[in-house]
N, C-alpha and C positions, 0 to 999 in steps of 0.2 A: 578584456573577458571580463561578462559580469562576473559579481561575486556569489559564490553558493551558499552556501547555511556550514558547509567545513571549515572555511578559509582562513578564518580568526580561530580557529586550533591549529595549522601546520604552522611548524619552522620550516628556518630558512633549508633546510637539508629535505625536508620530506614535498618542498616545493620542487627543490631538485627533485630529487627523485621523480615524482611523477609528473615531469617533463622529460628525464632525458629514456622514462621508458614507455614514453609514449605513450600512459593510461589516460593523457589528456585529451586524445586525438581517438585515438581507437579502444579505448575500456583492456582489458584481459588479454593474456596473450595468446592464452589455450584455444579460446573461442570467441566468437562474434556476441559480443552487448549491446551495439548498437545497434539503435533504429526502427523501425514495426516490420512487422509482417503483411501478409492479405487479407487476414480474416482475427482481425484481433477481439476480446472479451473483457471485458470489466467485471471487477474482481474487487467487490467491496469486503472488507476484512473488518466483523467482530466489530461493527458503529453499532454498541445497545447501549441501552438504558444503564443498566449498569457499568458499562466502563465510562460512558460521556457520563451519568452524571450530571447536581443543576450549572448553570452558568455563573458558579461563583468561584475563585481562588481556590488553585489545586488546594491549597493543604488546607483550608474547611472543605474542600469534595472529599476528599480521603478521611473526613470523617464521619462521613456518611456511609461509604463503602470505601476500603482503604484500595478499590482497582478504578474507581472512580477518578477521570485528571479534569472535569469541570468548564475552567472556563481556556484550557489548552483545546480542550477538542472541542467546545464553541466557535474559538477563532478556526481552526480547520473546516466547523462545516462550512464556514461562509464563503471556502472554496470548494471543499467537497459536492455541496450540494447544487451548484451552479454546473459544477463539473459535468455529475451527473444523468443530469438534463440536456448538458450537452450530448452525453455521450448515445443516450436515446435519443438526439432528434435524430439524430447522423445514424442512424440502425443496425447498430452496433450492440448486440449483445452484452447481458446486463446479470453476473451473480452476486450472490450473497453468502458469506459464510457468518458463523456463530457459534461464540464455543461455549460450550455447557459445562459447568465445573459441577465437580461431586457433588453439591453442596443446593444445586438448582435444577427443579424437575423444566425439561424440557416447554412446559407452558407460563412457567412464572414468570408475569410481566418486566422483569426487570434484565430479560435476557435477552428479550425480544428486540427486532432493529429498532435506528431512532424512528420515529414516526417522520421527519423530513428526510429521511431515507426510505419508507417504508417499499418494499419489493412491490415491481407494480405481478399480475398474476400470473405472466410468461416468464418473471423471474427466480429460479430454483434457489431455495433456502441450502445450504449446508449444513448439516450441524457439524462440530467436531467437539476433541478433547482433549488436546494435545494443540502447539504451536502450529505448526504446520496444519494448510487446509488440505496438504495431500495426504498426512499421514490418519490411518484408521478411518478413512471416506474415501466413492467411487470418484471423488473430484478430476483426474483422467480421465476415466471410462466417458462421462460427460463432456469432456475437451474433445478426446478422438471422437466421438459420436456427432458432436458437432461441428468436426475439419477448423476447431481454433489452432493457431499458429501462434499468435501473442495471446502474452497475457497484460492487461495496465493492472497494477496491482493497487490499490488507497487502501487507506483507515490506522488500523493499530494494531501494537503499535510499532514503532518504527525498531529499535531493537527487537523483538520479540514476535510476536503472530507474524506481522506481513513480513519483515523479514526470513523470516524460518519457509515461507511462502511461496518467497519470490528465488533464493537458495533453492526449495527444490525444486518449481519452476522451471526454473535454468536448468539444472539436471535432468528433469524430463522435457530437452533438447529441446520447452517453449521460448521465443522471443520474449525479455520482461521490460514493461517502462514503468515507470514508477513518476507520475506528478511531486514535485519535492511541498508542492504547497498542501496533500491534500492526504497527507500521512502525519501522525503524529504523536506522542512519548510523555509521557509523567517528566522523565529527566533529559535537560537538555540536550545535555554531554552527549545522554545514550543515541537520542535523533541524531544528531548533527554528525556524527561519529556512521551510526549504522548509515548513513546517506549513503558516507563518503564510500564507504566499506560497498557497498551494491554500487554506486558507480563506478570504482576501482575494476569488480570485479565479476556482478554478478548483471546487472539491469543499463539501461537508459534511463539514469534521473536527470532528469530536466524541470525546468521552470514550467506551471502549469503550463500557461497559453504558450511557450512552443507545444508540449502534449497534445492539444488541441489542431496545432498545426498539423503533426504528426498521422492523425487520427483523420481531418477534413483531406489532406492529399494536399496541402499546400506548402510541402518544404518535402 
């Protein structure tokens, strides 16, 4: 099996449990967490200027903004930008979220989505105050009206807003897919452990190349 981002964190006992319980083949035991449905949508979570910051080491980025991720975010953007372009080419709808902290106005340039992923005219932007894109928003209604059955979730942070959104999406009955190179976090341990948790319990976490194949109907 190809190495996964969380492999180096696992003890021999952990590996035995995962294999014995079948998480590696089927995901969660109580619900289906593998595969993609017939009507996917891409949700880009909180890829904003204030959370991305300059392309500098993260230890420098946090000196400008304590929530900026610097080079961590920019390395993920190298995967994210072409993936979003691919999804658009496939005719799959795209939506975005922005977190607007109380200290910021919605029109503040810092809370805008980064230019490289600027929403197209027909791509909705859901503003939120809390971690999950579903909490206190009309996202569920938007997805139901659009007849969406699968959310492909990318963005940040893996352990925070993205994970909360993935968990809620699964609980609302959507299939969830996470391209592992297209998500990022300021702490590498949190990033890897959260990918593991989502893969085992809530989502189909795959390399981005495999997600492309899924969305193109090649597998």
